[in-house]
C-alpha positions, 0 to 999 in steps of 0.5 A: 708328939714324941715317945720315950723308950724305957731308958727315958722312963728310968731317967725320969725316975732319977731326976730331982724334983726340979731341974738343976743348972746342969740339966739340959734339954733340946727340942730340935727334932732329935731331942736329948734329955739329961737328968743329974744323978750325982755326977752321972747323967743319963741321956737318950734321944727322943725320936718323934713318933711321926718320923717312925710312922713315916719310915714304916709307911714308906717301907710298906709302900715300897714292898707293896709297889714291888709286889704290885710290879711283879703281879702286873708283869705276870698279868702283862705276860698273860695278856700278851699270850692271850692276844697272840692266841687270837686268830681272825678269819675275816669280817662276818657282817656290818650292821646298819640302822634303818628307819624302814626295812622295805625302803632300805631293801629297795636300795640294797636289793633293788638298786645294788642287786644284793640278795637276802640271806634266807639262812638268817631269819629275823623272827628270832630278833625283837625288831624287823630287819634283813641279812644281805649277802655281799659277794658270799654268804659269809659276808653280810650287811645286817639291816636293823629297823631301830631308832637311830641316835645319829642325825642325818643332817650335818654329816660330811659330804664325802663318806670317806670322812665319816664312819663307813663300810667298804665293799669290794667290786670288780668294776667301780664304774658299774656302780657309778653308772647305776647311781647316775641313772638312779640319781644317787649322789656320790663322791670319788676317793680323794686318794685317787683309788678306783673307789666311790662313796655314797649313802643309803636312804638312812645316811649310812656311808658306803665305800665301793672299792675296785679290787 
């Protein structure tokens, strides 16, 4: 639909009741209307409203895009500054789900010799569990007696190809000796490093790396 300006309205008032032979009308998108008033023609161009709307929308979109770009740049700068301010101090603990805490303690404490951290009581949690020191009180394994959504069956034979936690030891062959005597299955690192992988009673994969 085309919209006429005030000049077009004036032209229409000057027109006779019927178009004469010299009257012209074009309908090619930028129409030119002509009305005869004696020997003079009043003419104008009709710009389709849709064309003006598209132009206006494009201008608004470009302005919005520019503002958005400036905002995103400021946001990126703020994010990068926040990232640079982070200071990691180490891995505090890893959490393992278990079906029975006592059975897990037989493996971690009875077989591996880890000790329970007495400063991390479990009576504040709505489920049974235990915190085990791994080398120091600042590095622990948290056993949580909760339903495990992951199946034990169908997991990779080599723990290095599964989710796993790595603990460092002085001599990995000491771990091998214990596992051999206890009948615990394990695999060696496929990269040739002095490390072996095993699973606890609930299928959680552990890496023992000699460092």
